[in-house]
C-alpha positions as CSV (number, residue, x, y, z in Angstrom):
1,S,202.5,34.7,-36.5
2,G,203.9,31.6,-35.3
3,L,201.1,30.9,-33.5
4,L,198.8,31.4,-36.2
5,S,200.8,29.3,-38.9
6,L,201.0,26.7,-36.5
7,L,197.0,26.5,-35.9
8,F,195.9,27.3,-39.6
9,S,198.7,23.6,-40.1
10,L,197.1,21.5,-37.8
11,G,193.7,22.9,-39.9
12,V,192.2,24.8,-36.9
13,S,189.8,27.5,-38.3
14,I,189.4,30.8,-36.5
15,A,186.6,33.0,-37.1
16,W,187.0,36.5,-36.6
17,A,183.7,38.7,-35.3
18,Q,182.6,40.8,-38.1
19,T,180.8,44.0,-38.0
20,T,179.0,45.1,-41.4
21,A,176.6,48.1,-41.6
22,D,173.7,47.2,-44.1
23,F,169.8,48.3,-44.4
24,Y,166.8,48.2,-46.3
25,F,163.9,50.4,-46.8
26,E,160.1,50.2,-47.0
27,L,157.8,53.1,-48.3
28,S,155.0,53.2,-45.6
29,N,152.1,53.7,-48.7
30,G,152.7,50.1,-50.0
31,S,152.2,51.0,-53.3
32,G,155.6,52.1,-54.6
33,N,154.7,55.8,-55.0
34,W,158.0,57.7,-54.6
35,T,156.0,60.8,-54.3
36,A,156.5,63.2,-51.0
37,P,155.0,63.9,-48.5
38,I,155.3,60.2,-47.7
39,K,157.0,57.8,-44.2
40,V,159.8,55.5,-45.2
41,D,161.1,52.7,-42.8
42,F,164.3,52.0,-42.3
43,V,165.5,48.5,-41.1
44,D,168.9,47.0,-39.8
45,A,170.1,44.3,-41.7
46,S,173.8,44.6,-40.1
47,T,176.0,42.0,-38.6
48,G,177.7,41.4,-35.4
49,T,177.1,41.9,-31.7
50,D,176.6,44.3,-29.1
51,L,175.8,47.0,-32.1
52,T,174.8,50.6,-31.7
53,Y,173.2,52.6,-34.5
54,R,173.8,56.0,-35.8
55,W,171.7,56.9,-38.7
56,T,171.8,60.3,-40.5
57,L,170.2,62.1,-43.3
58,D,171.9,64.8,-45.1
59,G,174.8,64.3,-42.4
60,A,172.2,64.8,-39.7
61,D,171.2,62.5,-37.0
62,F,167.8,61.2,-36.6
63,S,168.3,58.2,-34.7
64,T,169.9,55.9,-32.4
65,E,167.4,52.6,-32.4
66,A,167.9,49.7,-34.4
67,A,165.4,50.7,-37.1
68,A,164.4,54.3,-37.9
69,S,161.0,56.1,-39.6
70,H,161.3,59.6,-41.3
71,L,158.7,62.0,-42.9
72,F,160.1,63.8,-46.2
73,L,157.6,66.1,-46.7
74,K,159.3,67.2,-50.0
75,G,160.5,66.0,-53.0
76,G,164.9,65.9,-53.7
77,K,167.6,63.7,-53.2
78,F,168.6,62.6,-49.9
79,E,171.7,60.8,-48.4
80,I,170.5,58.0,-45.2
81,C,173.4,56.4,-43.5
82,L,173.6,54.1,-41.1
83,E,176.8,53.9,-39.0
84,V,177.0,50.7,-36.6
85,K,179.4,50.3,-33.7
86,G,180.7,46.5,-32.6
87,A,183.0,45.8,-30.0
88,T,186.1,46.4,-32.0
89,I,185.2,47.5,-35.5
90,N,182.6,49.9,-37.0
91,D,181.1,50.3,-40.5
92,R,178.8,52.7,-42.5
93,Q,176.6,52.0,-45.2
94,C,174.9,54.8,-46.9
95,Q,172.1,54.9,-49.8
96,D,170.7,57.8,-52.0
97,L,166.9,58.4,-52.0
98,E,165.1,60.4,-54.5
99,F,161.5,61.2,-53.9
100,F,159.1,63.5,-56.0
101,E,157.4,66.8,-55.6
102,A,153.3,66.3,-55.6
103,P,151.9,67.5,-58.3
104,A,150.1,70.9,-57.5
105,L,146.5,70.5,-57.3
106,P,144.2,72.9,-59.6
107,V,142.7,76.0,-58.1
108,L,139.1,76.3,-59.7
109,A,138.2,79.8,-60.0
110,Q,134.7,80.3,-58.7
111,S,132.4,81.3,-60.7
112,S,130.1,84.5,-59.5
113,R,126.5,84.5,-60.3
114,R,124.6,86.9,-61.5
């Protein structure tokens, strides 16, 4: 701590390597329609160096890539998390996504011709 005090008194700044998990997502349909089935692309926006990635969907692993995709077949509320590990620090960010069920298509009864 004496060395740090000396460095600060001399005006020397020390930059600490920081690892921060961050991501955003894009709906593949491009229209902003939140109705399942829908493919979602998750894009890493984390900071840090030499990062490893772990994506989870409701607690289950689904990718270890920097960018991930998932096809949501049904509506519902889902928790997506990204955990990044740097050289010395780990961080995690989670976001909740909610999709709607597609409306059921009406079934048309066939008329019988006599």
